[in-house]
Biopython code that builds the backbone (N, CA, C, O; Angstrom):
import numpy as np
from Bio.PDB.StructureBuilder import StructureBuilder

atoms = [
    (1, "MET", "N", (16.312, 32.110, 4.190)),
    (1, "MET", "CA", (14.975, 32.685, 3.589)),
    (1, "MET", "C", (15.165, 33.897, 2.750)),
    (1, "MET", "O", (16.116, 34.616, 3.055)),
    (2, "THR", "N", (14.282, 34.308, 1.559)),
    (2, "THR", "CA", (14.674, 35.479, 0.920)),
    (2, "THR", "C", (13.204, 35.849, 0.711)),
    (2, "THR", "O", (12.880, 36.356, -0.364)),
    (3, "GLY", "N", (12.236, 35.616, 1.723)),
    (3, "GLY", "CA", (11.150, 36.317, 1.704)),
    (3, "GLY", "C", (9.917, 36.134, 0.706)),
    (3, "GLY", "O", (8.752, 36.436, 0.963)),
    (4, "LYS", "N", (10.502, 35.461, -0.740)),
    (4, "LYS", "CA", (9.711, 34.951, -1.579)),
    (4, "LYS", "C", (9.005, 33.340, -1.546)),
    (4, "LYS", "O", (8.518, 32.858, -2.569)),
    (5, "GLU", "N", (9.024, 32.749, -0.499)),
    (5, "GLU", "CA", (8.556, 31.664, -0.094)),
    (5, "GLU", "C", (7.067, 31.691, 0.098)),
    (5, "GLU", "O", (6.678, 32.424, 1.007)),
    (6, "ARG", "N", (6.478, 31.263, -0.343)),
    (6, "ARG", "CA", (5.021, 31.405, -0.065)),
    (6, "ARG", "C", (4.308, 30.080, 1.183)),
    (6, "ARG", "O", (4.686, 28.914, 1.071)),
    (7, "GLU", "N", (3.451, 30.419, 2.115)),
    (7, "GLU", "CA", (3.250, 29.205, 2.631)),
    (7, "GLU", "C", (2.164, 28.138, 2.269)),
    (7, "GLU", "O", (0.965, 28.380, 2.126)),
    (8, "ARG", "N", (2.622, 27.221, 2.174)),
    (8, "ARG", "CA", (1.714, 26.169, 1.037)),
    (8, "ARG", "C", (0.717, 25.037, 2.665)),
    (8, "ARG", "O", (1.078, 24.374, 3.638)),
    (9, "VAL", "N", (-0.229, 25.346, 2.199)),
    (9, "VAL", "CA", (-1.128, 23.803, 3.204)),
    (9, "VAL", "C", (-1.713, 22.891, 2.506)),
    (9, "VAL", "O", (-2.587, 22.935, 1.640)),
    (10, "ILE", "N", (-0.924, 21.772, 3.149)),
    (10, "ILE", "CA", (-1.155, 20.224, 2.700)),
    (10, "ILE", "C", (-1.925, 19.572, 3.390)),
    (10, "ILE", "O", (-1.655, 19.043, 4.468)),
    (11, "PRO", "N", (-3.307, 19.554, 2.622)),
    (11, "PRO", "CA", (-4.543, 18.770, 3.394)),
    (11, "PRO", "C", (-4.052, 17.228, 3.788)),
    (11, "PRO", "O", (-3.609, 16.359, 3.037)),
    (12, "ILE", "N", (-4.291, 17.187, 5.268)),
    (12, "ILE", "CA", (-3.850, 15.430, 5.727)),
    (12, "ILE", "C", (-4.836, 14.885, 5.825)),
    (12, "ILE", "O", (-5.613, 15.530, 6.529)),
    (13, "THR", "N", (-5.368, 13.680, 5.346)),
    (13, "THR", "CA", (-6.183, 12.744, 5.754)),
    (13, "THR", "C", (-6.153, 11.509, 6.765)),
    (13, "THR", "O", (-5.393, 10.580, 6.489)),
    (14, "THR", "N", (-6.896, 11.446, 7.862)),
    (14, "THR", "CA", (-6.347, 10.549, 8.515)),
    (14, "THR", "C", (-7.130, 9.293, 8.711)),
    (14, "THR", "O", (-8.356, 9.352, 8.804)),
    (15, "ASP", "N", (-6.572, 8.310, 8.771)),
    (15, "ASP", "CA", (-7.360, 7.143, 8.983)),
    (15, "ASP", "C", (-6.982, 6.493, 10.218)),
    (15, "ASP", "O", (-5.802, 6.315, 10.521)),
    (16, "THR", "N", (-8.071, 6.093, 11.021)),
    (16, "THR", "CA", (-7.923, 5.635, 12.231)),
    (16, "THR", "C", (-7.661, 3.818, 12.009)),
    (16, "THR", "O", (-7.633, 3.122, 13.024)),
    (17, "ARG", "N", (-7.532, 3.349, 11.007)),
    (17, "ARG", "CA", (-7.196, 2.020, 10.771)),
    (17, "ARG", "C", (-5.481, 1.960, 10.884)),
    (17, "ARG", "O", (-4.744, 2.912, 10.626)),
    (18, "THR", "N", (-5.058, 0.667, 11.314)),
    (18, "THR", "CA", (-3.918, 0.722, 11.425)),
    (18, "THR", "C", (-3.271, -0.194, 9.724)),
    (18, "THR", "O", (-3.845, -0.759, 8.792)),
    (19, "LEU", "N", (-1.856, 0.095, 10.065)),
    (19, "LEU", "CA", (-1.413, -0.373, 8.754)),
    (19, "LEU", "C", (-1.696, -1.497, 8.370)),
    (19, "LEU", "O", (-2.047, -1.706, 7.208)),
    (20, "GLU", "N", (-1.608, -2.330, 9.173)),
    (20, "GLU", "CA", (-2.352, -4.128, 8.978)),
    (20, "GLU", "C", (-3.763, -4.390, 8.452)),
    (20, "GLU", "O", (-4.076, -5.185, 7.567)),
    (21, "GLN", "N", (-4.570, -3.565, 9.168)),
    (21, "GLN", "CA", (-5.651, -3.260, 8.491)),
    (21, "GLN", "C", (-6.261, -2.894, 7.145)),
    (21, "GLN", "O", (-7.171, -3.427, 6.509)),
    (22, "CYS", "N", (-5.323, -1.583, 6.835)),
    (22, "CYS", "CA", (-5.304, -1.084, 5.396)),
    (22, "CYS", "C", (-4.513, -2.172, 4.426)),
    (22, "CYS", "O", (-4.815, -2.021, 3.242)),
    (23, "ARG", "N", (-4.040, -2.703, 4.553)),
    (23, "ARG", "CA", (-3.276, -3.502, 3.752)),
    (23, "ARG", "C", (-3.953, -4.795, 3.786)),
    (23, "ARG", "O", (-3.882, -5.608, 2.864)),
    (24, "LYS", "N", (-4.675, -4.988, 4.973)),
    (24, "LYS", "CA", (-5.551, -6.506, 4.916)),
    (24, "LYS", "C", (-6.801, -6.115, 4.048)),
    (24, "LYS", "O", (-7.194, -6.976, 3.260)),
    (25, "ASP", "N", (-7.508, -4.856, 4.101)),
    (25, "ASP", "CA", (-8.425, -4.691, 3.700)),
    (25, "ASP", "C", (-8.429, -4.523, 1.654)),
    (25, "ASP", "O", (-9.214, -4.807, 0.749)),
    (26, "MET", "N", (-6.991, -3.876, 1.778)),
    (26, "MET", "CA", (-6.576, -3.733, 0.415)),
    (26, "MET", "C", (-6.879, -5.097, -0.416)),
    (26, "MET", "O", (-7.715, -5.182, -1.315)),
    (27, "VAL", "N", (-5.932, -6.289, 0.114)),
    (27, "VAL", "CA", (-5.941, -7.276, -0.354)),
    (27, "VAL", "C", (-6.931, -8.291, -0.440)),
    (27, "VAL", "O", (-6.978, -9.129, -1.341)),
    (28, "ASN", "N", (-7.815, -8.192, 0.626)),
    (28, "ASN", "CA", (-9.322, -8.446, 0.465)),
    (28, "ASN", "C", (-10.144, -8.248, -0.384)),
    (28, "ASN", "O", (-10.825, -9.083, -0.979)),
    (29, "ASN", "N", (-10.125, -6.544, -0.549)),
    (29, "ASN", "CA", (-10.766, -5.639, -1.884)),
    (29, "ASN", "C", (-10.017, -6.534, -2.996)),
    (29, "ASN", "O", (-10.746, -7.161, -3.764)),
    (30, "LEU", "N", (-8.990, -6.614, -3.104)),
    (30, "LEU", "CA", (-8.489, -7.372, -4.401)),
    (30, "LEU", "C", (-8.848, -8.659, -4.989)),
    (30, "LEU", "O", (-9.082, -8.832, -6.185)),
    (31, "GLU", "N", (-8.884, -9.767, -3.861)),
    (31, "GLU", "CA", (-9.368, -10.917, -3.907)),
    (31, "GLU", "C", (-10.969, -11.169, -4.259)),
    (31, "GLU", "O", (-11.414, -11.999, -5.052)),
    (32, "ARG", "N", (-11.601, -10.363, -3.570)),
    (32, "ARG", "CA", (-12.831, -10.012, -4.123)),
    (32, "ARG", "C", (-13.291, -9.599, -5.544)),
    (32, "ARG", "O", (-14.020, -10.308, -6.237)),
    (33, "LYS", "N", (-12.882, -8.589, -5.858)),
    (33, "LYS", "CA", (-12.904, -8.378, -7.430)),
    (33, "LYS", "C", (-12.315, -9.248, -7.960)),
    (33, "LYS", "O", (-12.890, -9.382, -9.040)),
    (34, "GLN", "N", (-11.524, -9.945, -7.905)),
    (34, "GLN", "CA", (-10.884, -10.975, -8.642)),
    (34, "GLN", "C", (-12.128, -12.299, -8.720)),
    (34, "GLN", "O", (-12.479, -12.724, -9.821)),
    (35, "LYS", "N", (-12.478, -12.633, -7.948)),
    (35, "LYS", "CA", (-13.629, -13.671, -7.658)),
    (35, "LYS", "C", (-14.693, -13.030, -8.626)),
    (35, "LYS", "O", (-15.171, -13.679, -9.556)),
    (36, "ASN", "N", (-15.020, -11.803, -8.380)),
    (36, "ASN", "CA", (-16.202, -11.480, -9.068)),
    (36, "ASN", "C", (-16.389, -11.455, -10.950)),
    (36, "ASN", "O", (-17.327, -11.336, -11.738)),
    (37, "THR", "N", (-14.999, -11.632, -11.029)),
    (37, "THR", "CA", (-14.932, -11.016, -12.519)),
    (37, "THR", "C", (-15.357, -12.432, -13.195)),
    (37, "THR", "O", (-15.617, -13.472, -12.589)),
    (38, "SER", "N", (-15.365, -12.208, -14.667)),
    (38, "SER", "CA", (-16.249, -13.428, -15.124)),
    (38, "SER", "C", (-15.043, -13.896, -16.070)),
    (38, "SER", "O", (-15.118, -14.965, -16.675)),
    (39, "GLY", "N", (-14.057, -13.152, -16.162)),
    (39, "GLY", "CA", (-12.889, -13.371, -17.315)),
    (39, "GLY", "C", (-12.908, -13.562, -18.449)),
    (39, "GLY", "O", (-12.108, -14.169, -19.161)),
    (40, "ASP", "N", (-13.958, -12.978, -18.714)),
    (40, "ASP", "CA", (-14.054, -12.855, -20.189)),
    (40, "ASP", "C", (-13.578, -11.660, -21.101)),
    (40, "ASP", "O", (-13.600, -10.460, -20.830)),
    (41, "LEU", "N", (-13.205, -12.195, -22.085)),
    (41, "LEU", "CA", (-12.372, -10.838, -22.427)),
    (41, "LEU", "C", (-13.565, -9.899, -23.910)),
    (41, "LEU", "O", (-14.597, -10.273, -24.466)),
    (42, "ALA", "N", (-12.925, -8.939, -24.013)),
    (42, "ALA", "CA", (-13.859, -8.076, -25.025)),
    (42, "ALA", "C", (-13.232, -8.827, -26.198)),
    (42, "ALA", "O", (-12.095, -9.296, -26.253)),
    (43, "LYS", "N", (-14.421, -8.858, -27.348)),
    (43, "LYS", "CA", (-14.215, -9.783, -28.604)),
    (43, "LYS", "C", (-14.668, -8.669, -29.450)),
    (43, "LYS", "O", (-15.484, -7.759, -29.304)),
    (44, "VAL", "N", (-13.590, -9.174, -30.710)),
    (44, "VAL", "CA", (-13.857, -8.127, -32.197)),
    (44, "VAL", "C", (-13.935, -8.990, -33.209)),
    (44, "VAL", "O", (-12.977, -9.627, -33.647)),
    (45, "ASP", "N", (-15.478, -9.063, -33.762)),
    (45, "ASP", "CA", (-15.396, -9.693, -34.767)),
    (45, "ASP", "C", (-15.011, -11.133, -34.467)),
    (45, "ASP", "O", (-14.171, -11.677, -35.184)),
    (46, "GLY", "N", (-15.600, -11.820, -33.404)),
    (46, "GLY", "CA", (-15.917, -13.202, -32.425)),
    (46, "GLY", "C", (-14.296, -13.300, -32.208)),
    (46, "GLY", "O", (-13.938, -14.478, -32.189)),
    (47, "LYS", "N", (-13.250, -12.389, -32.043)),
    (47, "LYS", "CA", (-12.226, -13.000, -31.441)),
    (47, "LYS", "C", (-11.381, -12.115, -30.277)),
    (47, "LYS", "O", (-11.240, -10.895, -30.371)),
    (48, "PRO", "N", (-10.889, -12.851, -29.262)),
    (48, "PRO", "CA", (-10.836, -11.956, -28.103)),
    (48, "PRO", "C", (-9.462, -10.811, -28.813)),
    (48, "PRO", "O", (-8.678, -10.861, -29.760)),
    (49, "THR", "N", (-9.712, -10.070, -27.954)),
    (49, "THR", "CA", (-8.364, -8.718, -28.202)),
    (49, "THR", "C", (-7.495, -9.035, -27.685)),
    (49, "THR", "O", (-6.447, -8.713, -28.245)),
    (50, "CYS", "N", (-7.370, -9.752, -26.482)),
    (50, "CYS", "CA", (-6.124, -10.075, -25.792)),
    (50, "CYS", "C", (-6.310, -11.319, -25.459)),
    (50, "CYS", "O", (-7.429, -11.832, -25.432)),
    (51, "CYS", "N", (-5.004, -12.057, -25.114)),
    (51, "CYS", "CA", (-5.162, -13.315, -25.000)),
    (51, "CYS", "C", (-4.352, -13.962, -23.709)),
    (51, "CYS", "O", (-4.124, -15.144, -23.452)),
    (52, "HIS", "N", (-3.921, -12.492, -22.832)),
    (52, "HIS", "CA", (-3.174, -12.592, -21.475)),
    (52, "HIS", "C", (-4.236, -13.280, -20.769)),
    (52, "HIS", "O", (-5.431, -13.262, -21.065)),
    (53, "ASN", "N", (-3.562, -14.023, -19.594)),
    (53, "ASN", "CA", (-4.738, -14.436, -18.705)),
    (53, "ASN", "C", (-4.442, -13.719, -17.337)),
    (53, "ASN", "O", (-3.618, -14.063, -16.489)),
    (54, "TRP", "N", (-5.256, -12.701, -17.314)),
    (54, "TRP", "CA", (-5.246, -11.921, -16.146)),
    (54, "TRP", "C", (-5.637, -12.361, -14.806)),
    (54, "TRP", "O", (-5.350, -11.775, -13.762)),
    (55, "ASP", "N", (-6.513, -13.759, -14.950)),
    (55, "ASP", "CA", (-7.039, -14.090, -13.541)),
    (55, "ASP", "C", (-5.379, -14.632, -12.757)),
    (55, "ASP", "O", (-5.002, -14.265, -11.644)),
    (56, "ASP", "N", (-4.507, -15.690, -13.822)),
    (56, "ASP", "CA", (-3.198, -15.722, -12.914)),
    (56, "ASP", "C", (-2.469, -14.570, -12.897)),
    (56, "ASP", "O", (-1.593, -14.540, -12.033)),
    (57, "GLU", "N", (-2.604, -13.334, -13.802)),
    (57, "GLU", "CA", (-1.792, -12.263, -13.186)),
    (57, "GLU", "C", (-1.588, -11.768, -11.786)),
    (57, "GLU", "O", (-0.610, -11.520, -11.081)),
    (58, "VAL", "N", (-3.330, -11.706, -11.615)),
    (58, "VAL", "CA", (-4.259, -11.105, -10.226)),
    (58, "VAL", "C", (-3.706, -11.908, -9.161)),
    (58, "VAL", "O", (-3.081, -11.531, -8.170)),
    (59, "ASN", "N", (-4.072, -13.220, -9.563)),
    (59, "ASN", "CA", (-3.573, -14.147, -8.313)),
    (59, "ASN", "C", (-1.876, -13.892, -7.932)),
    (59, "ASN", "O", (-1.361, -13.629, -6.846)),
    (60, "ARG", "N", (-1.342, -14.059, -9.099)),
    (60, "ARG", "CA", (0.077, -13.673, -8.508)),
    (60, "ARG", "C", (0.526, -12.685, -7.929)),
    (60, "ARG", "O", (1.491, -12.800, -7.173)),
    (61, "TRP", "N", (-0.200, -11.253, -8.206)),
    (61, "TRP", "CA", (-0.118, -10.084, -7.215)),
    (61, "TRP", "C", (-0.515, -10.456, -5.704)),
    (61, "TRP", "O", (0.070, -10.363, -4.625)),
    (62, "ILE", "N", (-1.396, -10.780, -5.992)),
    (62, "ILE", "CA", (-2.246, -11.317, -4.487)),
    (62, "ILE", "C", (-1.499, -11.963, -3.896)),
    (62, "ILE", "O", (-1.632, -11.681, -2.705)),
    (63, "GLN", "N", (-0.399, -13.054, -4.107)),
    (63, "GLN", "CA", (0.435, -13.723, -3.260)),
    (63, "GLN", "C", (1.600, -13.283, -3.302)),
    (63, "GLN", "O", (2.444, -13.841, -2.601)),
    (64, "GLU", "N", (1.987, -12.122, -4.160)),
    (64, "GLU", "CA", (3.442, -11.388, -3.980)),
    (64, "GLU", "C", (2.978, -10.067, -2.839)),
    (64, "GLU", "O", (3.811, -9.609, -2.057)),
    (65, "ALA", "N", (1.903, -9.686, -2.878)),
    (65, "ALA", "CA", (1.456, -9.013, -1.816)),
    (65, "ALA", "C", (1.338, -9.792, -0.098)),
    (65, "ALA", "O", (1.555, -9.245, 0.983)),
    (66, "TYR", "N", (1.041, -10.807, -0.296)),
    (66, "TYR", "CA", (0.993, -11.693, 0.771)),
    (66, "TYR", "C", (2.242, -12.006, 1.403)),
    (66, "TYR", "O", (2.342, -12.251, 2.605)),
    (67, "ASN", "N", (3.355, -11.993, 0.449)),
    (67, "ASN", "CA", (4.648, -12.464, 0.722)),
    (67, "ASN", "C", (5.589, -11.400, 1.280)),
    (67, "ASN", "O", (6.343, -11.588, 2.236)),
    (68, "ARG", "N", (5.462, -10.171, 0.534)),
    (68, "ARG", "CA", (6.201, -9.199, 0.669)),
    (68, "ARG", "C", (5.554, -8.614, 1.950)),
    (68, "ARG", "O", (6.413, -8.363, 2.796)),
    (69, "TRP", "N", (4.321, -8.332, 2.329)),
    (69, "TRP", "CA", (4.036, -8.133, 3.623)),
    (69, "TRP", "C", (4.683, -8.880, 5.019)),
    (69, "TRP", "O", (5.023, -8.373, 6.088)),
    (70, "ASN", "N", (4.707, -10.131, 4.611)),
    (70, "ASN", "CA", (5.356, -11.228, 5.461)),
    (70, "ASN", "C", (6.974, -10.710, 5.410)),
    (70, "ASN", "O", (7.418, -10.426, 6.522)),
    (71, "GLU", "N", (7.628, -10.598, 4.622)),
    (71, "GLU", "CA", (8.876, -9.816, 4.412)),
    (71, "GLU", "C", (9.123, -9.166, 5.341)),
    (71, "GLU", "O", (9.843, -9.423, 6.306)),
    (72, "ASP", "N", (8.299, -7.925, 5.005)),
    (72, "ASP", "CA", (8.682, -6.784, 5.486)),
    (72, "ASP", "C", (8.413, -6.581, 7.132)),
    (72, "ASP", "O", (9.199, -5.972, 7.859)),
    (73, "MET", "N", (6.742, -7.408, 7.741)),
    (73, "MET", "CA", (6.882, -7.572, 9.029)),
    (73, "MET", "C", (7.753, -8.189, 9.826)),
    (73, "MET", "O", (7.874, -7.803, 10.988)),
    (74, "GLY", "N", (8.572, -9.346, 9.289)),
    (74, "GLY", "CA", (9.580, -10.412, 9.766)),
    (74, "GLY", "C", (10.715, -9.352, 9.669)),
    (74, "GLY", "O", (11.512, -9.463, 10.601)),
    (75, "ARG", "N", (10.990, -8.394, 8.826)),
    (75, "ARG", "CA", (12.331, -7.436, 8.738)),
    (75, "ARG", "C", (12.056, -6.170, 9.977)),
    (75, "ARG", "O", (12.918, -5.643, 10.680)),
    (76, "MET", "N", (11.009, -5.981, 9.970)),
    (76, "MET", "CA", (10.708, -5.002, 10.942)),
    (76, "MET", "C", (11.210, -5.288, 12.521)),
    (76, "MET", "O", (12.025, -4.715, 13.245)),
    (77, "SER", "N", (10.369, -6.399, 12.697)),
    (77, "SER", "CA", (10.393, -7.138, 13.833)),
    (77, "SER", "C", (11.875, -7.220, 14.461)),
    (77, "SER", "O", (12.186, -6.990, 15.630)),
    (78, "ARG", "N", (12.753, -7.625, 13.343)),
    (78, "ARG", "CA", (13.828, -8.048, 13.520)),
    (78, "ARG", "C", (14.973, -6.602, 13.907)),
    (78, "ARG", "O", (15.968, -6.666, 14.629)),
    (79, "ASP", "N", (14.570, -5.652, 13.346)),
    (79, "ASP", "CA", (15.569, -4.358, 13.207)),
    (79, "ASP", "C", (14.521, -3.271, 14.114)),
    (79, "ASP", "O", (14.729, -2.087, 13.851)),
    (80, "ILE", "N", (13.587, -3.499, 14.994)),
    (80, "ILE", "CA", (12.728, -2.354, 15.368)),
    (80, "ILE", "C", (13.851, -2.354, 16.973)),
    (80, "ILE", "O", (14.624, -3.202, 17.418)),
    (81, "PHE", "N", (13.391, -0.800, 17.523)),
    (81, "PHE", "CA", (14.070, -0.488, 18.484)),
    (81, "PHE", "C", (12.995, 0.359, 19.109)),
    (81, "PHE", "O", (12.020, 0.916, 18.606)),
    (82, "ALA", "N", (13.462, 0.298, 20.401)),
    (82, "ALA", "CA", (12.173, 0.849, 21.192)),
    (82, "ALA", "C", (12.429, 2.727, 21.099)),
    (82, "ALA", "O", (13.429, 3.039, 20.451)),
    (83, "LEU", "N", (11.884, 3.508, 21.491)),
    (83, "LEU", "CA", (11.661, 5.078, 21.476)),
    (83, "LEU", "C", (11.871, 5.243, 22.843)),
    (83, "LEU", "O", (11.881, 4.158, 23.424)),
    (84, "VAL", "N", (11.994, 5.941, 23.368)),
    (84, "VAL", "CA", (11.952, 6.582, 24.840)),
    (84, "VAL", "C", (11.803, 7.926, 24.706)),
    (84, "VAL", "O", (12.467, 8.609, 23.925)),
    (85, "VAL", "N", (10.707, 8.455, 25.650)),
    (85, "VAL", "CA", (10.338, 9.621, 25.727)),
    (85, "VAL", "C", (11.414, 10.390, 26.270)),
    (85, "VAL", "O", (11.570, 9.723, 27.293)),
    (86, "SER", "N", (12.514, 11.548, 26.375)),
    (86, "SER", "CA", (12.857, 12.094, 26.951)),
    (86, "SER", "C", (12.455, 13.017, 28.132)),
    (86, "SER", "O", (11.577, 13.838, 27.870)),
    (87, "SER", "N", (12.872, 13.013, 29.172)),
    (87, "SER", "CA", (12.055, 14.084, 29.869)),
    (87, "SER", "C", (13.022, 15.647, 29.916)),
    (87, "SER", "O", (12.716, 16.737, 30.400)),
    (88, "CYS", "N", (14.211, 15.223, 29.237)),
    (88, "CYS", "CA", (14.870, 16.466, 29.090)),
    (88, "CYS", "C", (14.359, 17.207, 27.806)),
    (88, "CYS", "O", (13.698, 16.726, 26.885)),
    (89, "VAL", "N", (14.880, 18.666, 27.978)),
    (89, "VAL", "CA", (14.441, 19.447, 26.489)),
    (89, "VAL", "C", (15.615, 20.004, 26.062)),
    (89, "VAL", "O", (16.256, 20.580, 26.940)),
    (90, "TYR", "N", (16.085, 19.994, 24.934)),
    (90, "TYR", "CA", (17.416, 20.557, 24.634)),
    (90, "TYR", "C", (17.047, 21.663, 23.417)),
    (90, "TYR", "O", (16.136, 21.507, 22.603)),
    (91, "THR", "N", (17.902, 22.741, 23.476)),
    (91, "THR", "CA", (17.713, 23.964, 22.694)),
    (91, "THR", "C", (18.804, 24.277, 22.422)),
    (91, "THR", "O", (19.686, 24.237, 23.279)),
    (92, "PHE", "N", (19.102, 24.765, 20.872)),
    (92, "PHE", "CA", (20.394, 24.723, 20.151)),
    (92, "PHE", "C", (20.052, 25.994, 19.795)),
    (92, "PHE", "O", (19.062, 26.303, 19.132)),
    (93, "CYS", "N", (20.990, 26.827, 20.299)),
    (93, "CYS", "CA", (21.390, 28.298, 20.042)),
    (93, "CYS", "C", (22.673, 28.889, 18.961)),
    (93, "CYS", "O", (23.767, 28.325, 19.010)),
    (94, "ASP", "N", (22.511, 29.727, 18.267)),
    (94, "ASP", "CA", (23.717, 29.821, 17.469)),
    (94, "ASP", "C", (25.035, 30.331, 18.325)),
    (94, "ASP", "O", (26.125, 30.454, 17.766)),
]
sb = StructureBuilder()
sb.init_structure("model")
sb.init_model(0)
sb.init_chain("A")
sb.init_seg("    ")
for serial, (resi, resn, name, xyz) in enumerate(atoms, 1):
    if name == "N":
        sb.init_residue(resn, " ", resi, " ")
    sb.init_atom(name, np.array(xyz, "f"), 0.0, 1.0, " ", f" {name:<3s}", serial, name[0])
structure = sb.get_structure()
């Protein structure tokens, strides 16, 4: 270290929910927002400004979130290994 480094404080926010609960809340909120939208497009001079069907797009995102979650959980369960706490303490010296 050159002595020019400054200490940085990085704020950490903790969430008591599990990863699965956070993901479920995220997808549920997305689904709820999707159901509440009217699907109307903003109009200029009586014509829609965009003709893209966002409802189908959001539904696809929701389905992909479910699929990705299932793939990730399956991969984690196949590749997981147990971590065991060691009673030994190792110190490394120069």
